C-alpha positions as CSV (number, residue, x, y, z in Angstrom):
1,M,51.3,6.0,-88.4
2,A,48.2,4.3,-87.0
3,L,46.0,6.5,-84.6
4,S,45.5,5.2,-81.1
5,V,42.0,4.2,-80.3
6,K,42.4,5.3,-76.7
7,P,41.6,6.8,-74.4
8,Y,38.0,6.0,-74.6
9,L,37.3,8.2,-71.5
10,Q,39.5,11.2,-71.4
11,T,38.4,13.4,-68.4
12,V,35.6,13.4,-65.8
13,A,34.0,16.7,-64.3
14,V,30.9,17.9,-62.5
15,R,28.9,19.9,-64.9
16,A,29.3,23.6,-64.4
17,D,25.4,24.1,-64.4
18,A,24.9,21.3,-61.8
19,A,23.0,22.4,-58.7
20,I,24.7,20.7,-55.8
21,D,24.5,21.1,-52.0
22,P,28.1,20.9,-50.6
23,G,26.6,19.9,-47.2
24,Q,24.8,16.8,-48.7
25,Y,26.3,13.5,-49.8
26,P,28.3,12.8,-51.9
27,Y,29.3,16.6,-52.3
28,N,30.3,16.7,-48.7
29,I,33.2,14.5,-49.6
30,P,36.2,16.8,-50.3
31,A,37.4,14.8,-53.3
32,I,33.9,15.0,-54.9
33,R,33.3,18.6,-54.0
34,E,36.7,19.7,-55.3
35,L,36.6,17.3,-58.3
36,G,37.3,20.0,-61.0
37,T,38.4,18.3,-64.3
38,L,40.0,15.0,-63.8
39,A,42.2,13.7,-66.6
40,L,42.6,10.0,-66.9
41,H,45.4,7.9,-68.3
42,P,44.8,6.2,-71.6
43,D,45.9,2.8,-70.1
44,V,45.6,2.6,-66.3
45,T,44.3,5.1,-63.7
46,F,44.2,4.2,-60.0
47,F,42.1,5.8,-57.4
48,V,43.6,5.5,-54.0
49,G,42.8,6.9,-50.5
50,E,41.4,6.0,-47.2
51,N,37.9,4.4,-46.8
52,G,35.3,7.2,-47.2
53,A,37.6,9.3,-49.3
54,G,35.3,9.1,-52.2
55,K,37.2,6.8,-54.7
56,S,34.5,4.2,-54.9
57,T,31.9,6.8,-55.0
58,L,33.5,8.5,-58.0
59,L,34.1,5.2,-59.8
60,E,30.4,4.2,-59.3
61,G,29.4,7.7,-60.6
62,I,31.5,7.2,-63.7
63,A,30.2,3.7,-64.3
64,L,26.5,4.7,-63.8
65,A,27.0,7.8,-66.2
66,L,28.4,5.3,-68.8
67,G,25.3,3.2,-68.5
68,F,26.5,0.3,-66.4
69,S,24.2,-1.2,-63.7
70,R,24.8,-0.2,-60.0
71,E,25.5,-3.9,-59.3
72,G,28.2,-4.0,-62.0
73,G,28.6,-6.4,-64.9
74,T,28.2,-5.5,-68.6
75,K,25.8,-2.7,-69.7
76,N,23.2,-5.4,-70.5
77,F,23.1,-6.5,-66.9
78,N,20.1,-4.7,-65.4
79,V,19.3,-6.4,-62.1
80,A,19.3,-4.3,-59.0
81,T,18.9,-5.8,-55.3
82,A,19.1,-2.4,-53.7
83,Q,19.1,1.3,-54.7
84,S,22.1,2.6,-52.8
85,E,23.9,4.6,-55.3
86,S,24.6,8.4,-55.0
87,P,23.3,10.9,-57.5
88,L,26.7,11.7,-58.5
89,H,26.3,10.2,-62.1
90,E,23.4,12.7,-62.8
91,V,25.7,15.7,-62.8
92,L,28.9,14.1,-64.2
93,K,30.3,15.4,-67.6
94,L,32.4,12.8,-69.4
95,A,34.7,13.6,-72.3
96,H,35.1,10.7,-74.6
97,G,37.6,9.7,-77.3
98,F,36.8,9.7,-80.9
99,R,36.1,5.9,-80.8
100,K,34.0,3.8,-78.6
101,P,35.1,0.8,-76.8
102,A,34.0,-2.5,-78.2
103,D,33.8,-4.1,-74.7
104,G,33.2,-2.9,-71.1
105,Y,32.6,-4.1,-67.5
106,F,32.0,-2.6,-64.2
107,L,33.3,-4.8,-61.3
108,R,32.1,-4.2,-57.8
109,A,33.5,-6.6,-55.3
110,E,30.7,-6.0,-52.8
111,S,27.9,-7.0,-55.4
112,F,29.8,-9.5,-57.5
113,Y,27.8,-12.3,-55.9
114,N,24.6,-10.8,-57.3
115,V,26.1,-10.7,-60.8
116,A,27.1,-14.3,-60.5
117,T,23.6,-15.3,-59.5
118,Y,22.0,-13.5,-62.3
119,M,24.4,-15.2,-64.7
120,D,23.3,-18.6,-63.2
121,T,19.7,-17.7,-63.7
122,T,20.0,-16.7,-67.3
123,G,22.5,-19.5,-68.2
124,Y,24.5,-17.1,-69.9
125,L,27.9,-18.6,-69.0
126,G,29.7,-19.0,-72.2
127,T,31.8,-15.8,-71.9
128,Y,32.6,-16.7,-68.3
129,G,34.3,-20.0,-69.1
130,G,31.1,-22.1,-69.3
131,K,31.0,-22.8,-65.6
132,S,28.9,-21.1,-62.8
133,L,30.9,-18.4,-61.0
134,H,29.4,-19.7,-57.7
135,A,31.2,-23.0,-58.5
136,R,34.5,-21.2,-58.3
137,S,36.2,-19.4,-55.5
138,H,36.0,-15.6,-55.5
139,G,39.5,-15.3,-56.7
140,E,39.0,-17.8,-59.5
141,A,35.8,-16.1,-60.6
142,F,37.5,-12.7,-60.9
143,M,40.4,-14.3,-62.8
144,T,37.8,-15.8,-65.2
145,L,36.6,-12.3,-66.0
146,L,40.1,-11.3,-66.9
147,T,40.8,-14.4,-68.9
148,H,37.4,-15.0,-70.6
149,K,35.0,-12.1,-70.1
150,F,37.2,-9.2,-70.9
151,R,37.8,-9.4,-74.7
152,G,40.0,-6.4,-75.2
153,K,39.6,-3.0,-76.9
154,G,37.4,-2.3,-73.7
155,L,36.9,0.1,-70.9
156,Y,37.0,-1.7,-67.6
157,L,36.0,-0.1,-64.2
158,L,37.2,-2.3,-61.2
159,D,36.4,-1.5,-57.6
160,E,38.7,-3.1,-55.2
161,P,39.4,-6.2,-57.1
162,E,42.1,-7.3,-54.7
163,A,39.4,-8.2,-52.3
164,A,39.1,-11.5,-54.3
165,L,42.7,-12.1,-55.0
166,S,45.7,-13.6,-53.2
167,P,48.9,-11.8,-53.7
168,N,50.1,-14.4,-56.2
169,R,46.8,-13.9,-58.1
170,Q,47.3,-10.1,-57.9
171,L,50.6,-10.6,-59.8
172,A,48.8,-12.7,-62.2
173,A,46.1,-10.0,-62.7
174,L,48.9,-7.5,-63.5
175,R,50.0,-9.7,-66.3
176,L,46.6,-10.0,-67.7
177,I,45.9,-6.2,-67.3
178,R,49.0,-5.6,-69.3
179,E,47.9,-7.9,-72.1
180,L,44.5,-6.3,-72.3
181,V,46.1,-2.7,-72.3
182,A,48.2,-3.9,-75.3
183,D,45.0,-4.9,-77.0
184,S,43.7,-1.3,-76.7
185,S,41.9,-1.5,-73.4
186,Q,41.7,1.2,-70.7
187,F,41.3,0.6,-67.0
188,I,40.1,2.7,-64.1
189,I,40.7,0.9,-60.8
190,A,39.9,1.8,-57.2
191,T,42.3,-0.1,-55.0
192,H,44.3,-0.5,-51.8
193,S,46.6,-3.1,-53.1
194,P,50.3,-2.0,-53.3
195,I,50.8,-4.9,-55.8
196,L,48.4,-3.6,-58.3
197,L,49.4,0.0,-57.8
198,A,52.9,-1.0,-59.1
199,Y,51.6,-1.3,-62.6
200,P,54.3,0.4,-64.9
201,G,53.4,3.9,-66.1
202,A,49.9,3.9,-64.5
203,K,48.5,7.3,-63.2
204,I,47.8,7.2,-59.4
205,L,45.2,9.7,-58.1
206,H,45.2,10.1,-54.3
207,F,41.9,11.1,-52.8
208,D,42.0,12.8,-49.3
209,G,40.6,15.7,-47.3
210,D,42.1,18.3,-49.7
211,G,40.6,16.9,-52.9
212,I,42.4,14.7,-55.6
213,A,46.1,14.9,-56.5
214,E,48.4,12.7,-58.6
215,I,51.0,10.9,-56.6
216,A,54.0,8.7,-57.3
217,Y,53.8,5.0,-56.6
218,E,56.5,5.1,-53.9
219,D,54.9,8.1,-52.3
220,T,51.7,6.2,-51.6
221,E,50.9,5.3,-48.1
222,H,50.1,1.7,-49.5
223,Y,53.7,1.3,-50.6
224,A,55.4,3.0,-47.7
225,L,53.5,1.4,-44.9
226,T,53.6,-2.1,-46.5
227,R,57.4,-1.7,-47.1
228,D,58.0,-0.4,-43.6
229,F,56.0,-3.2,-42.0
230,L,57.5,-6.0,-44.0
231,N,61.1,-4.7,-43.2
232,H,60.4,-4.3,-39.5
233,Y,57.4,-6.3,-38.7
234,P,58.5,-7.5,-35.2
235,R,59.1,-4.0,-34.1
236,R,55.9,-2.8,-35.6
237,L,53.9,-5.5,-33.9
238,E,55.5,-4.7,-30.7
239,Q,54.6,-1.1,-31.0
240,L,51.0,-2.0,-32.1
241,F,50.3,-4.3,-29.2
242,S,52.1,-2.2,-26.6
243,D,50.0,-1.1,-23.6
244,D,52.0,2.2,-23.5
């Protein structure tokens, strides 16, 4: 029986010897302060929670600890327009699998424009479909990553990819993620999308004021609120806009 090549990244923790100040960012975020040892799924792990709960902060810390740029891209991308990252990556302890991924990418929706500009400057567009990412819509550019840039057998970190995608494109992204997982890839995704969260068998980690806990898909606020709104939207809008 062949051995699985995954997970490439098994666990994430703050080093026991790290000197941290719980009153300073990012350790004043409960999910970061109470991180403990976080076990990741070999296929797909989702980080969910309200804005400011720490999911993007942790994803960025993992990415930088792995050697990716703060702007995102591959590990060869080394352009930084602003130094805004937290120092979390300096104290993270990452437990790796016995094999290294052959491919990798860190997608940050907020800085993907800078990555696209760098690709235009270098002319290195072959693995992006041979066409400037600026000549595509945001959604088309992201789908290009999934279809051309992500080669499989990789570790891919995505921060709120749904920002670029219509609901139909999110469904297409699920299919492409499935294909890449079948080709020995591992994903860690911070998201608010109830569509992406529906990925079968994924591990969903919920970030809140108590820390981080695994949660079932149908127990997420993203699923429950969206389902309730779609089923009762006239009443919910009436309640939302009421002066009472």
